[in-house]
N, C-alpha and C positions, 0 to 999 in steps of 0.2 A: 340749909340744903343738905341733904344725904347724898353725897358723892359716891358712898361705896355702893349704895343702891342704884345710883345714876349708872356707875362703872359696870354694873351687871348688865343694864339695859345696854350701856354704849359696847359691851362685847359682843352682845347677840346682833346689834345694830351692824357692825363691822362684819359678823361671819353673814350676815343679810346681804349687805352691800357684795361681798366677794361671791356669793351665791349665784346671785342676779346677775353680776357682771360676766360670771363664767358660764352661765346657761347659754348664750348664743353661741357659745366657744367651744361648747362641748364636741369631744372627738368624733360623736355619731353625728353632729350637725354638720359639721365641717366636712365628714365623710360622704353625707347626704346631698351636701352643695356641690360637692366636687361631681357625683355620680349625676347631679341633675345640669351641670354644665356638659360633661361627657355626652350625655344624651341629647342636650340642644345643639351640640355642634353635629351631631349626628344626622340629626332631623333637618338642621340647616342646610348640609351637606345634600342630602335627598331631595329638600325642596327646591335647591338649586338645578340639580339635575333635570328634575320635574319640570322646572320652569325653562329649561333651556329645550328639554324633549318638545315642550307646547307648543314653543318660537318655532322650533324646527318644523312640526307638525304643521302650523299655519302656513310658515314659509314652502311646505311640501304642498299644501292645498294650492297656493297660490300658482306654483308652478304647475300642477296639472290642470288647474283653471287655462292656464296661458297655452298650455301645451294642447288642450282640445280646443282653444280658439285658433291656434295656427293651423291643426289639421284641418278644422272649418275651412280656413281661409284657402289652404292649398287645394282642397277637394273641388272648392270653388273654382279658383284659378286653372285646376286641371279642365273642369266642363268649359270654362271660358275660352281654354286653349283650342278647343276641338272646335268652335264657330269662328276663330280668328283668320283671315286671309292675307292682311297686311304683316309682310316680315317685319316691319318696325314695331309693331305691336306685339307679334310673337315674342320679339326681344325683349320687350319690357316686361312681359309676363313671366319669361324664363328668369328674368333677374330678379323678379321679385320672390319667385318661387324657391331660387337659390339662397336669397336671403332669409326667407322662411325656414328653409332646411338647415341652415347654419345655426338659426336662433332656436329651433327644435332641439338640434344636437347638445347644444349648451344647456339647455333647460333638463334633457335628460341626463347630462352628466351631472347639473346641480342636484337633481333628484337622487340621482343614484347616491351621491354624497351625503344627501339627507338621511336616507334609508340606513346608509350605513351608521351615521351618526346616532340615528334611534335605535339601532339595534345594539350597539356598543352601550349606549345610554341604559337600554333595559337590562345588560350583563351586571352594569354598575348598581343599579335599583336592587338587583336580585341580591347581590352581595351586600350592599347596604343596608336591606332589609333585614339581612342576619344580623349585622354587626348592631342594628337599632334594636333588635328583639332580644339580643343579649343586654344590650345598655339598660333598657329598659326593666330587665328584669333584675339587673343589679340595683337601679335606681328604686325599685320597689322594695327589696330588700333592706336597702339602708335607708329608707322611709320607716320600715317598722321599725329597725334599731334606733332611729332617732327619735321616733312618737314614744317607745317604752324608755330612753334615755331622759326625754324630757319629763315626762309623767314622774319619773324618779326624783329629777332635780324639783320638780313643783311639789312634789310631797314632801321632801326634806324643807323646801321654803315654807312650806305651809306649817310644818312642825315648829320650825325657827320662830314663825309669826306668832304660833301659840305660845311658846316658851317666852318671847318679847312680851306679848300682852299679859302673860303673869309677872314676869319682872317689874314692867311699868306700873300695875297695879298696888306696888309697894312704894311707890313714889308719888309725892303731892302733885297734884294736877300742875299748880302754877310752876312747880320746879320742872316739870315733865314739857310743859311748853316753852319755858325759857333754855332747858337742853334743846330741844328740836330747833329753836332759834338758832342757837350756839352753834349745833352741829350743823345746820346747814351755810353757817359762815365762816366755817372752819373745815372746810373738805371732808366731812363725814364724821368727823373724830372731835368731839366735845370735852369729852374727859380722858385726861391721860395719867401716866405716874411717872415718878421719876426712878429709871431703871439705869444703873452704872452711871449714875450721876447726869444723864440725860433724859430729856422730855422723851416720854414714848410716842407724842404726837409729830413734833417737828425734829426730834433726833438732834436738837442744838444741846450742847453742855449746859448744865446750870452748876454755877460756881458754887463752893462752900459756902461762901457768906450768903449768897443767894437762899441757898437750900438752909442755912440755919434761921435766915429771917423768915422762910416759909414756914418751918417748924415752931417758931415763936408766935405766930398769928393765932389769934383767939378761934376758938373751936368752931364758934359760930359763922368764922368768915371765910369764903373761899378762896382759895390760893389759886394763883394763876401763873402759867409757865412766864418768866418775864421776856422770851424771845415772841411766842404766838399767841399767848393769851389764852390757852386751853386751861380749864379747870384741871387742878392736879389732885389727885388722892393721896391723902396724906396715912 
């Protein structure tokens, strides 16, 4: 097994893993996600105000319908009042008319409150619409920067993939299959080296005696880290 050739593949695979991990964490991606959240908040506020305004309008429609019904009843009672002779009936009609008048005043007050609330909502919507426009513009600009950054990252990844394919072509297919299997079982790193007396894969120290034993292995035998089992380039 040519570990030197596999080490070249490993170096590219490590760089690829890092590039793919970094892609969704690009500054431009995070900036765009923040802009999307800000825009969503503003639009949520607008939607909430519009919902409240719609609720108020429905209530106002109900108030106006009730007021119209009261007005019709009062007109009917007034006409009826002109035909009544009995004082008791007249008193009962007057009481009913007073009750209707009190209810009409309540509805008038509530209608005024609803109209004022709707007017205030219109002002809020106008102000927030300006904020929304600015947030949408910022989100669009951020989206353009994100797209450019992602395209650049994809181009670099594609270039590394091409280099990887070229490096892998120098490795026997059986060795490459074994490497891929070992890499998957070793957290992405199958081939390591001894650097400053430590395995570059697990960073555990390799004793002098272990290093000497590794050096004495036959050239055709694959050396492994005594701690993590990764293949070691000699």
